[in-house]
C-alpha positions as a printed Julia matrix, in Angstrom:
119×3 Matrix{Float64}:
 -23.28  -20.95  -4.2
 -19.87  -19.44  -4.96
 -21.36  -15.85  -4.77
 -22.93  -16.72  -1.4
 -19.72  -17.95   0.02
 -17.97  -14.76  -1.07
 -20.55  -12.57   0.41
 -20.24  -14.49   3.78
 -16.49  -14.18   3.45
 -16.75  -10.42   2.79
 -19.11   -9.92   5.82
 -16.68  -11.76   7.99
 -13.64   -9.51   6.95
 -15.72   -6.48   7.82
 -16.4    -7.87  11.19
 -12.77   -8.68  11.64
 -11.7    -5.2   10.58
 -14.1    -3.66  13.09
 -12.75   -6.03  15.74
  -9.2    -4.91  14.91
  -9.97   -1.16  14.98
 -11.81   -1.44  18.24
  -8.8    -3.07  19.84
  -6.23   -0.43  18.54
  -4.96   -1.82  15.28
  -4.54    0.57  12.42
  -5.62   -1.09   9.13
  -3.2    -0.57   6.28
  -4.68   -2.8    3.66
  -7.3    -5.32   2.84
  -7.29   -8.27   0.3
  -3.64   -7.69  -0.9
  -3.2   -10.15  -3.83
   0.08  -11.92  -4.81
   0.62  -14.82  -7.27
   0.72  -17.28  -4.31
  -2.31  -15.98  -2.51
  -4.12  -13.18  -0.67
  -3.62  -11.36   2.51
  -7.05  -10.56   4.03
  -5.98   -7.78   6.3
  -2.63   -5.92   6.94
  -2.68   -4.01  10.22
  -0.16   -2.29  12.39
  -0.06   -2.02  16.35
   2.71   -1.11  18.52
   5.21   -0.93  15.67
   4.51   -4.5   14.6
   2.85   -5.62  11.39
  -0.07   -8.03  11.59
  -1.01  -10.17   8.62
  -4.44  -11.56   9.36
  -6.34  -14.41   7.62
 -10.03  -14.38   8.28
 -12.19  -17.42   8.11
 -15.94  -17.31   8.52
 -17.57  -20.54   9.71
 -20.72  -22.05  11.17
 -20.36  -22.23  15.02
 -20.17  -25.93  15.54
 -17.86  -28.09  17.73
 -15.36  -28.57  14.89
 -15.57  -25.04  13.35
 -12.07  -23.94  14.19
 -10.21  -27.15  13.63
  -7.86  -26.74  10.79
  -9.71  -23.63   9.59
  -6.39  -22.34   8.59
  -4.38  -25.31   7.59
  -0.49  -25.64   7.21
  -0.52  -25.23   3.51
  -2.47  -21.91   3.91
   0.1   -20.67   6.41
   2.92  -21.6    4.06
   1.4   -19.69   1.22
   0.61  -16.69   3.52
   4.13  -16.58   4.62
   5.25  -16.3    0.96
   2.52  -13.67   0.34
   3.96  -11.71   3.38
   7.45  -11.72   1.93
   6.03  -10.35  -1.29
   4.13   -7.56   0.66
   7.22   -6.53   2.59
   9.26   -6.36  -0.63
   6.6    -4.3   -2.52
   5.98   -2.07   0.34
   9.37   -1.58   1.62
   8.66   -2.85   4.95
  11.97   -3.03   6.96
  13.13   -4.4   10.17
   9.87   -4.67  12.19
   8.12   -7.34  14.04
   5.79   -9.41  11.9
   2.93  -11.5   13.32
   0.8   -13.94  11.27
  -2.61  -14.1   12.78
  -5.99  -15.51  12.29
  -9.49  -14.38  13.02
 -12.25  -16.85  13.04
 -15.83  -15.73  12.8
 -18.18  -18.16  14.33
 -21.72  -17.72  13.08
 -24.74  -18.93  14.77
 -27.62  -18.37  12.26
 -30.44  -19.49  14.64
 -29.37  -16.93  17.35
 -28.31  -14.31  14.69
 -24.94  -13.86  16.46
 -21.27  -14.04  15.66
 -18.34  -14.73  17.91
 -14.8   -13.46  17.06
 -11.74  -15.61  17.9
  -8.38  -14.1   17.44
  -5.42  -16.5   17.15
  -1.64  -16.06  16.41
  -0.64  -18.74  13.88
   2.55  -20.82  14.23
   3.99  -23.54  11.84
């Protein structure tokens, strides 16, 4: 089951990357690892850095509720600080965002929902 979930997650990240590229973002890195967690996608657009968490879910009524919970946001913020330190990212705009991939297996479709995350 764990391998299946990883495959779905990888597929969702590929869809999210393609979405960002289509909308003018430049992808800098994928799957940046730190001791406190992983940043799925690091992208740049308009001089701002976007740190994107990707979640792939079945398309149900509650699919997006708490998909990216406050503890995850806290860890992402710590990972972003590590990324900026290691990569020498200076005084730029930083945006923490999420992309939720909603999958409808019956219709063989996926919807993409982009959200800016706040505490």
